[in-house]
N, C-alpha and C positions, 0 to 999 in steps of 0.2 A: 237805540239798539232795538232791533226787532229781529227776529223771530226764531222759532225753535222747531226742529224737524225730527222725524223719527222713521226708522224702518229696519226690519230684520232681513238678513241676507241669506239665512239658511245655515244648516249645519256645517257645510264646507267652509264658508267664510268665517264662521265662529272658530272652527278649528285652526284656520290660518291665523286669525287674530291671536288666539292663545299661543300658537307656536311662535309667533313673532315676539310676544312678550317673554316667553321662556328663553328664547335666544338672546334677548337683550338683558337677561339677568333677573327678570321677575320670577318669583316662585309660583309654581303652578299648583302646589299642594292645596287642597281645599281648606285645610285647617290652618295654613300659615298666614301670617299677617300680610304677606305680599301676594297671596293667591286670590281665591274667590271668597266673597262674603257680601254682607249688606253694603249699600251705597247711599250717599246723599247727593242729589242733583240740584244745583243752584241755578236759578234762571231769573230773568226779569219777570215782572208780572205777566201772567198768561191772560191776555185780554179777551181771547175767544174761548177759553176754557177747554181746549182740545187736548192738552198735554196729559192731564191726569188720567183720562181713560186710556191713552196709549200706554202709559206706564203700568196701568192695571193689567194690561195684556202681558207685559214682561213679568210682572210679579206673579201672575198665575202660573206661568211656565218656568219660572226660576225662583222657587220658594226659598232657596238658600242664598239668593243674591238680591233680595228685595230692595227696591229703590224708594227712598223717601224724597219727595219733591219739596224744595224750599223756594217759595216765590218771594223775590225781593221787590223793591218798588218798581213802578212802571218806568220811571225816569232812568235813562241810561247812566247819567252822571251819578245818581244815588246807588244804582246797582253796582257800578264799578267800585265805588267807595266801600261798599259793604263787602264785596268780594275780596278786595285788597286787604281790608282789615282781617278777614279770616285767613287769607293766605300768609300774612305776616305773623300769624299766631303759631305757625309751624305745626308741631305734632298736636297742639291743642285745637287746631282748626277742625271744622266739622264738614267741609265740603270736599267731595271726592271728584265729581265730574262737574265742570263749569260750562254753562252755555254762554259764551262770551261774544260780545259784539266783534265783528270782523276787524275793526280798527284796533282792538286791544291785543291781538296776537303778538305783535312785535314787542310791546311793552312787557307783557306777562312773561314771554320767553326770555327776554334780555335780563329780567329780574330773577330768573330761575324759579318762578312760581309754578310753571307747568312743565310736564315731561315731554321730551322729544318722542315722536311716535314712528314706528317702522312703516314706511309708505306702502310696502307690498302687502301689508295686513288689511288694507282697506281698498274698496273698489273705486279708486280715484279716476280710473279711465272711463267710468260711466257717468261722471259728473260733467256739468257744463264747464268748458275749459277755463273760463276766467276765474271760477270760484276757488280753485285749489291754491292760487297765488296768495289769497288772503289768509291761508292757514300756515304759511311758511315764514321762517325768519332765518337769516344767515344761511340760506339754502338747505334748511332742514324743516321737516314737517313737525309742527308743534300742536296741531289741532286737526280736526276733520270737519269739512264744510257740512253744515246741517240745514240751514235755510239760506237762500240767497234773496236778493232784492235789487231792484233798480227803480229809480224815479221815473214816473210817467207824467205826461201832461194830460190831465183830465179837462174836458171841455163840454160845453153845452151844445150838443150836436143839433138840437132843435133851433137854436138861435142862428148858428152858422148856416144851417140848411135854408132857413127862411131868408137869409141875406145872400145866398149863393156863394158863400165864402168857404174855401177849403180849410181844413185844420192847419195851424201854423207849422211851417218847416224852419223858419228863421226867426230871430228876435224881431226883425222889422215887421214880419207878418203879425207876430203876437202883439207888439206895441200898437200897431195900427188898429187891430180889432179891439184891443183892450181900451184904447183911447176913444174910439168912435162908436163901436157897436154896443159896448157894455152900458154906457149911459142911456142909449136909446131904449134899452130894455130894463132900465132901472137896476142895473147890476154894477158891482165893482169889477175891475178889470182882471187883475192877476194877483195871486198870492202864493207864497210858499211857507216855509217855516223860518221866520225871521226874528224870533225872540233870541237873545244871546244865550244859546245853549248848543248842544251838539248838532241839533238840526240846522242851525245857521252855518256851522262849519261845513256841513254837507252841501247846503245851497250855494255857499260861496265857492267851494271847490268845484261844483258843477259849472258855475258861471265861468270860472277861470279855465277849466278844462274845455268847455264848449267854445271858447275863443281860441283854443289851440295852445294854452299855457299849462304850466305845472307849478307846484308849490315847493316840494322838496324832492331831492334825488339821493341815490346811494344810501338807502335805508335811513334817511334823515340827516346824513352827514353834510349834504350840500343844499344850500338855499337857492331856489330857482325862480322865486316868485316875482322878482323885479323885472317885469317884462311888459311889452305893449299889450299882450293878451290879458294879463292880470288887470291892467288898467281898464281895458275894454270890458272885461267881465264884471268887475266891481262897479264900473261906471253904469252898466246896464241896470243893476239893482238900485243904485243910488238915483239914477234918472227916473226910474219908475215911481219912487216915493215922491221925488221932487215935482214930477209932472202930474201926479195924482192917479195914474192908472194902476199903481200899487197902493191900496188904501193904507192909511196910517195905522189902522187897527191891526194890520198884518204884522207890524213890528212886535206884536205880543203873541203871535201865533206859534204854537207847537203843532205836532201832527194832528192831535184830536181837534183843536180849535179850528184849524184850517179845513179839516174834513167836514166839520159841522157847518161852517160857513158855506161851503159848496153844496152840501147835502140839503141845506135849508133854502137853496136857491138864491144866494146872495153874490155868487161869483160866476164870471164867464169862464175863467181859466184857473186851474189849480195844479201846482206841482206837489205830488205826494206819492206815497208808496201804493202798490196795487190793492192793499186792503181797503183803501179809501174808495176805489172803484166798486168793490163789492158792496160796501156800506151805502154808497150813493145810488146803487142800482137796486137795492132792496125795496120791497113793496112799500114799506113805511116811509121811504125817502120822498121828499117833495120833488125830486128830479128823476125819479125812477123812469126808465125808458128814454131818458133824454141825455144820457151820458156817453161820451166817446173818449177814447184814449189813444194817444200817439206818443212816439218817443219825444223826449225833450228837444225843443228847437235850440239852435246855436247861432253864432254870429253870422254865418253865411251858408248854413245848411243844418242838417240834423246835429243836435248837440251831443254831449257826453254826460251820462249819469255817473254818479258815484255808486260803486258797488256796495250794497248794503247786505244785511243778513247777519247770521251768527254762526259760530264754529263751536264744536264740542272739544273740550280739552280736559286732560287728566291732571289734577293737582299733583305737585311734586310730593305732597304728603299724603296722597291717597292711601287708604288702609288696604284696599284690595284692587290693585291696578289691573289684574287680569279681568276681573269682573267689570271694571270701568271700560276696558277695551271692548269686551263683549257687548256691553250696553250701547256703546257708540256704534258698533257694527249693526246692532238691532235698529237703532234710531235712524240710520242712514240707508237701510235696506229699501228696496223698491216698494214693497208692500206698505211699509210704514210711511215712507215719503209720500205715497199716494194719499194716505189718510191725513197727513199734515196739510196737504192742499185741500182735500174735500171737507175735513172737519175744522181746520184752523184758518183756511183761506190764506195760507202762507206759501210763498213760492218755493218749490222743491229744488234740490241741487241735482237731481237725476235728469239727464238730458232727454231721455226717451219719453218722459211724461209730458213734455211740451209738444209732442207730436201725436198724442193720443186723441183721436176724434171725439170720444165721449167726454173727456175732460175739457176739450176746447168748446164743446157745446155748452158746458156748464160755466166755463170761465173763458169767455170770448177774448179776453185781453191777453191770453197766454202767448200767442205768436208775437204780439207787440212786445211783451215782456221779455221773451227770449231774445229778440233783436236788441233790446236795450241792455240786457245783461251781457251779451256777447260783445257789445261795444263799450261797456262800462269800464271805469278805472277805479282802483282802490283809493281810499283816503290816503293822505301822505303817511308813509311808513316811518315810524320813529320810535325808539325806546322811550322817548319823552313825549309820547303822543298827547297825553292829557294837557301838558303845557302848550304844545303846538295848537291844540284845539282852542284853548282859552285865549291865546293870542289872536287867532283868526276871528273868533266870535267878537271880541272886543273891538278890534280894528274895523271890521266890516260893518258892525252895527254903528260905529261912529260915522262911517261914510254914508250909510243909508239914512241916518238922522240929520245929516248935513253938518256935523261937527268937523268933518275933514273932507277935503276933496278926494276923489278917487286916486289922483296922482300922489297926494301926500299920504294917503292910506297905504298904497303899495310900498312906498319908501319906508314907512314905519313897519310894515309887515316884514320887509327884508331885514331890517335892523333887529327887530325883536326875535324873529325866528333864528337869526344867526346866533344871538345870545343863548337861546334855548339849546341849539344844536351843539354849542361848544361846551356844555356842562358835562 
């Protein structure tokens, strides 16, 4: 799970948000338990330290609606577990606004842990088109997109330029360079996030999507993974480890470990989120000035990233839902979304920021990221997403470590996902 965004929309939007909540039955009276008052915002660990200062701006201008920030562990799995524990506590819970991974919206909504939101109370038409889908369940809005994300392929542009080789557009291009050029320069070929955790679910889904396949359909009610495309995608990952152009060390990589390997000059290619580009390009990085970024490659052309990021949701037990809605409007406003990018190096959901010349000069990957986000697909939607993810992680890791063939892994995926979907 990553990241967290912010922005204020101005008085008009705030009034509209408040009106929407009044119309939906929330109490607007300042002193009522359903109106305005202090809030607690729960989020995964803020790795760049940008969110605290943003919330200080809100607290200065809203002294009666002060927000307390609660940072949970960096790990998405641990953050989800702690949020669910709090949500199940009912009125004893302490979290009002939740910064949730985009893949959790369906699960939290189906369980009744978060409130449906009035779509016309938020500027959804100013967001990148793909991101709003991650905030819906059963055709209703249950959260507001806050930060988006898409995987990019980072590469050593100095190495490819020296060899006269363009950045990869297909898996065949990537395999060829990872197998032949990387050893020539004392590098490992390619890595992603291959430890059995949520990151492997993302990498596996991208491989299946990039071959033209899917995993689930109809909000998780239908299993679609038993396909040639899934066998090809999982086969691509398994073949990389077997042939050595994916190093065995990558089987223990999460985001940070893989970023560090690339940043230290040990990899030719890396699949990661845009924050890794920023870190690898920083002056203290050993590869500063040598980093390029392109969309992920696929089986026969550009591939498909999983849509990452986070959404802001209001707990069903929120003490002050009007204030919660006002805070979400603030955090998704243009001004604050700009700061989320400039202070936090996190991809905003506001479409116009991707065309801003000043921001592109500071963050040259923005046009590539916009292209990747617009072509991205969400992770499989399911009210049992946690179980879906655990199945994908376990099965794909077995395929990558050679315990199962890709063909057997896909059959097992179909069987185990069908069992999850029928619960």
